[in-house]
N, C-alpha and C positions, 0 to 999 in steps of 0.2 A: 399186615398192613393187607390188602386184596388187587391185583392187578385186575384191571378190565382186558380179556383177552381178545383182540379183533379181530373184526364183524372179515370176512370177505368184500362187504361193501367199500371198508374202511381202508383194507386196502389198496383196491383199486381207486378208489380218489385221491389216497395218497400218490399214486403211482401215476393214474389221472394228471393231476394236479405237476405234477413233475417232470411230466412228459412235454407238456402242451407250453411249458416256459421252457425249455431246452425248444420245441418246435417254433417258438415265438421269435428266438434271437437266431436260427435260424434265419426264420423269412424276413427277421428288419436286418440280418446283414446281407441281402441278395439285392444286389442294382436294378432299383424298380427302372432305367435307362432299359437293364437287359431284361426283363418280365418275360420277353418275347421269342427265349434264345431253347431252342432244340438243336438236343446234342443229333437226331438222327433225325429225317421224316419221318419213322412212322413213332420220335418221342411223343410226350408231353410238353407242354411249352411250358415256361416256371412256371408260371401268373397258371396257367391251367395243374399245373403239380402244387401248386401253395392249395386253387379252391379244393384242389380232392379232399385236403383233411376238414374242408368244414362239411364238404358231401358226407365223411365218414362221423363228421358229431352228429349229421343228420338219421345215419344209419341207427345212429348210437341211441337217439329220440324218440324214432320208431320201436323199437325192440323198444322201450322204457314202457310204448304207448300199447304193448303189447301184439303190435300187426306190424311188417313191414306186408309194403306195396311198391314192387318195382316194374311196373305196366308204364309211369309214365319217367320220361325222357325227366335229369335232373336238369337242375335251373344249370345256362352256362356261369362264369364265370364277371362278378361287377370290371366294368370295366378299366378300372384302375388298379394298379401293383397294391395300394395304401389301403384300397376297401377292403381285401379280399385278406388284409392282412386282420384289421380294423371287424371285418366278420371271425373273422376266425378266435377272435381273442372274443367277442362275446356269446359267440354260439355255445364256447371251451366255459367261461362263467355260466353260462344257463343250460349246459350241464350238468355240469358240480351241483348248480340250484334244485333241476330238477332226481338228481343220484339222493342227493344228501334227504330229500321229504321222503325219499321210495319204505319201507321198509323190506326186509330185509325174505322172504316174501315170496314179496314181488318180483322182486328179484329173480326169484328163482320160476316165474311162469315160462312153460314153454313156448316158442314160438318157432313159423314156420322162418326159414334161411338158408337160398341156393347152397348147394352141394355140388355141385356141376349141371350141366347141361340140360336145359330141364328139368332137373331132378331139387327139388324141392325137401329140406330135411328138420327135422324139431331138432329146435335148441334153447338154454335157458337162454334168459333174454342178461344173466350175467354173462351168459357165455360169449354175447353176441361184443355187448360191451368189451369184453377183452378181445375180441378179435378185431372190433374198431380202433382202439390202443393198439394190436402190434401194428395193424396195415400202417398206420400214421410214420409207426417208429422207422418200416421199412424205407415207402415216401419221404422221409426226415432224412435217410441216408442219401436218397439218387437225390433230392438238394444238395445234400453235402457237395454230391461227385458236381452237380450246373454249376455250385458254388468258386468249384475248384478251376473249372470245364471255361467259364466265362471272368480269372481274372482274381475274383473276391477274396477274402479273409473265411480262411473256414473256422467256425471258434465251438472254440471248448462241444463236447456232446457227453459225451461220458470220462474224457480223460484231455488230457491238452492236446493239439496237433503241431503241428507248422508251424500255423500262425500264433496261437492263444498257450503261448506255453507257462508253463506253470513254475520251472526254476529258474 
């Protein structure tokens, strides 16, 4: 019996779906009445930080289409935190659907992506997808700190937390 070797696309889809579920768990754990909280004057509000997860999906979408255009300001978050969560859920499902329909070859085409102030570099679409996923994980860590600072319970991310013990 031969076993199919997982492709990079398969590995990404598995990771993406798992990480989005975890991100969604944190988003839903955040108290909606505290969505304007920010720990420092230069920090984003919790709602803006949550909206960043949606914007990462927009970058992933553009990478899959083969062209990133950062000349326009990204849209502002919707009025309610609940709308941010719903938009993230829809955007994540849409990313899975679009990516699933793409061939491995399509994911290897080169796309220009910022590498520093005023500098662009060439990256495979797949590399940009991985970067957006890693960025989601990074910002999710920030959101977990926000949860603690507003007195909310921090759910399990990769293991137990003080609020969600496993034993």
